[in-house]
N, C-alpha and C positions, 0 to 999 in steps of 0.2 A: 662335310667340312668339320675339322676339329677346331674347338675353341679352347684356348688356354684359360687358366684359372683367373688371370688378371682381366681378360676380356669378359669372362663370365660374370665376374664381380661388377664390372662396369655396366653390363646389361641389366643385372638385378638392381643396381643403384638407379639407373635410368627408369626402370619400371616403377620403382618406388616413387621417384620424383614425379613421374607422369601421373601416378595414382593420386598423389597429394595435390597436384595441379588441378585434377578433375574433381577431387573430393572437397577441396576447400571452398570453391564457389557454392557447391551444393549445401555445405554446412551453413554458409553465410545466408543462403536463401531460406533456411529453415525458420527464420523469424519473419512472420507475416505482419505487416502494418496496415492500418486503415483508419477510417473515421466513420462513425455512424451517421445516419441521416440527421441526427440531432447535433452533430458537430463534436462528438466525443472521440478523441484520438486514442488508439489502442495498439497493442502488439500481441501476437500469439506465437507460442513456441511449444515444442514437445508434443507428446501424445499420451493418451490415457484419460482417466476421469478429469473433467474440467475443474479448474481452480482459478479463482479471480482474486487478484491482489489490488487492494484499494488504498490509496495514499492518504496521508495527512494533509492538513491545510498548509499553505506556503511551500509545499513540496510537490514533486511530480513523480512519474513512474520510475525515474532513475533511482529512487530510494530503494527499489526492490531489485537492483542489478544482481546482487549476490543470490538472493532467494530465487529469482527467476532461473538462474543457472542450475541450482541443485534440485529444485522442484520439477523442472521440465524433464528430468530423467525418468520420472514416473507419472507425470501429469501433463495434461494440456493446460499450460499456464497463460492466463490472460492478464495483462497489465493495462491500466488505462489512466489517463489524466482526468481528474475531476474538472468540472466546468470552470473556466477562467484560469486554468493552470496548464502548464506544459504546452502541448500542441493542440489542446482542445479549444473550442470557440469560447468566447466570453458570453455573458448573459445579456441578451437584449430584449427578452420577454420572460414571463413567469416560467419558472422551472423548479424541479426538485432533483436532488442528487439520487433519490431512489428511482425516480422515473428514468433518469439517465442510465442508471445501472440496468434497469429492466429492459430498456430499448437495446442496450448493448447485448444482453443475453439473447433477446429475440433475434437480432440481426446476425448473430453468430450461430444461431440455431442450437443454443444450449438450453435444454429444458430445466436443468437443475445443476447447481454448482456448489462447491465449497468456497466460502468467502473468508479471506484474511484481510483485516483492516486495521490500520493503526490510527489512533487519535480520531480525527474527523472521519477517517475510513472505517473505524470501529463503530461510530455512530451509524453510518450508512449500513454496515453489515447487520447491526442489531435491528435497525428499522426493517431491513429486508426479511430477517427471520420472523418478525412479528407481523408484517403487513404483506409479505409475498412468500408465505411459508412453503408453498408448493415448489418454489424456485430454488430453495436453499437446502443443501445436503447437510452442512455443518458450518460452524463459524469459529474463527479465531479472532479474538478481540485483544489487540495489543494497545497498552496505554489508553484504555477505553474511557468513555464518559457516558453518563446516563442523562438524557434530556429530561428536564423537570426536576432535577436534583442538583442543588448548588454545590454540595460537597463541603468538607471541613476546611480545605485549604485551596480555594480557587486562586488561579494565577493572579499575581499582583504586578501589573505593568505600570511604569511611572506615568504621571500625567503628561509628560513631554511626548509620549508615544501618541496619545490621542490628539494632542495639539498638532503633531506632525501629520497625522492622517487628515485632519481638517484642512491643513495648509497644503496638502498634496505633496509633502516632502517624503516620498515613499522610501527613498534610500535611507533616510534617517530612521524611519520605522524599522527597516530591515536590520540596521545596525543595533538598534535597541533589542530586537528579538534575538539576534544572534548572540548577544551578551547574556541573555536570560538562561536559566537552567532548563527551560523547555526545549531548547535546541542544542543542548550539550550532547556531544557524541564522542566516540573514540577518535584519537588524533588522525588516523588514516581516513576518516570520513568527514573531517571538518571542511576540507576544500569543497567537497561535493555538496554538503549542506549549505555552505555559503553561496555556491552557484545557484542552487535551487531556490533559496529564499530570495536572493536578489533578482533572479530572472523571472520570478513569479509575482512581481510587485503589482502587476495589473489587476490582481484580485481586489485590491483596495478601491478600484474604480467602479466595481459592480454595485448597482443600486440594490441594497439589501431587501428592499420591498419586493423585488422580483422573486426572491426565494420562497417557495411554498414550504411551510413548516409541516412536519409530520406530527402525529399525535405523540405526546410525551411518553417515553418508555418506562419511567420510574414506577408507575403503578401497574405495569403490565409484564414485568420481568418473569413472573411465574407462568406466563402464557407461552414462553419460548419452548418449542418442542423439538429442537434439533440439538445434537451434541455440541457442547460449547467449551472452548478453552479460553481462559482469561490469562493474559501474560502482562505483567507489570514490573517495571524496574524498581528495585529496592529504594532508589533515590528519586523516584517519580512522586514527589510529595503532593503534586496537584491532583493526580488521578488515582493514587493508591486507595483512597477510601471508596471511590467510584468502583474500582475493581473488586473491592471487598463486597460491596453491595450487590454487584452482578453475580459474583460467585455464590453468595448466600441465598439469592432469590431465584436464580435460574435453575430449574430442576436438573440435577446431575452435573452441573458445571464444575470444571476443574480449574483451580487457581494455581498459577506458577509465579512466584516472586523471584526475579532474577537478581542475585547478589551483585551490588554495585551498578546495576542497570539504571538508565535514565529514562526519560519519557519516550524518546525515539529508540526504543529498546533494541530493535534489530540492528541499529547502527552503533549502539554503545556496547552491545554484547552479542555479536553475530553468531558465535559458536553456541552460546547458551540458547539463543533464540532458535537456531536450527535444531538443536537437540530436543527442545520442548515441542516444537511443531511437528517434527518427525515422529516422535513418540505418539503424539495425539492422532496424527493421520494414519498411523499403522493400526 
């Protein structure tokens, strides 16, 4: 049977449409979600060496949307919500963020991973490098802090914020935070940051006495034995000197200062962040 060119074209078009109809659901299923036995929500995508993205406080794993996309082309990317954030359970008994991370690695059968953390996530990654060194391949510390070190310019929040916390006026707390330089980001990310900050207000209900503290890192930075990248925004006045301290004391650490970048540097300067992390991982 002869097929004219128009019919042949329609057949090819139908074949392409059929392929897309089959392929699209498969692509959507490439992201695996779950929750550890400890109540920590996570998702996994991509293939290759394992890499874990750790969020900052008041935020959740949506902050890594862009990074998860490009990193998953070469790595198995795990994102998770720290306790009392996102879809993770709140704290009802003593816990530590490091234990939550370790359990996540155990239950995903990841013996060793690269850790990328921002702000509170950088604290966790640094703790892991020091206290769980066999589980850490390398670390990226963005807008990092050093426990046991106050810094030259600690964040100065107005007294009204602490009054609002005591009065359980959490939306007022969120509005104060969102107006501070700590949460300044590029215009295209402002709506997302507002969503995350306001939707994670339950963190203020956690009894801080339940959080088990790790040994301060300030006097132990020279004991870090994994490749370390420190990224800090030029305008991150609160963490800039913390970043300098880490870069000076961690053996072989590399420091990248992003021009015009803020504290949440991946959302203020996404292209620069990608370039710095890509170069380090290579």
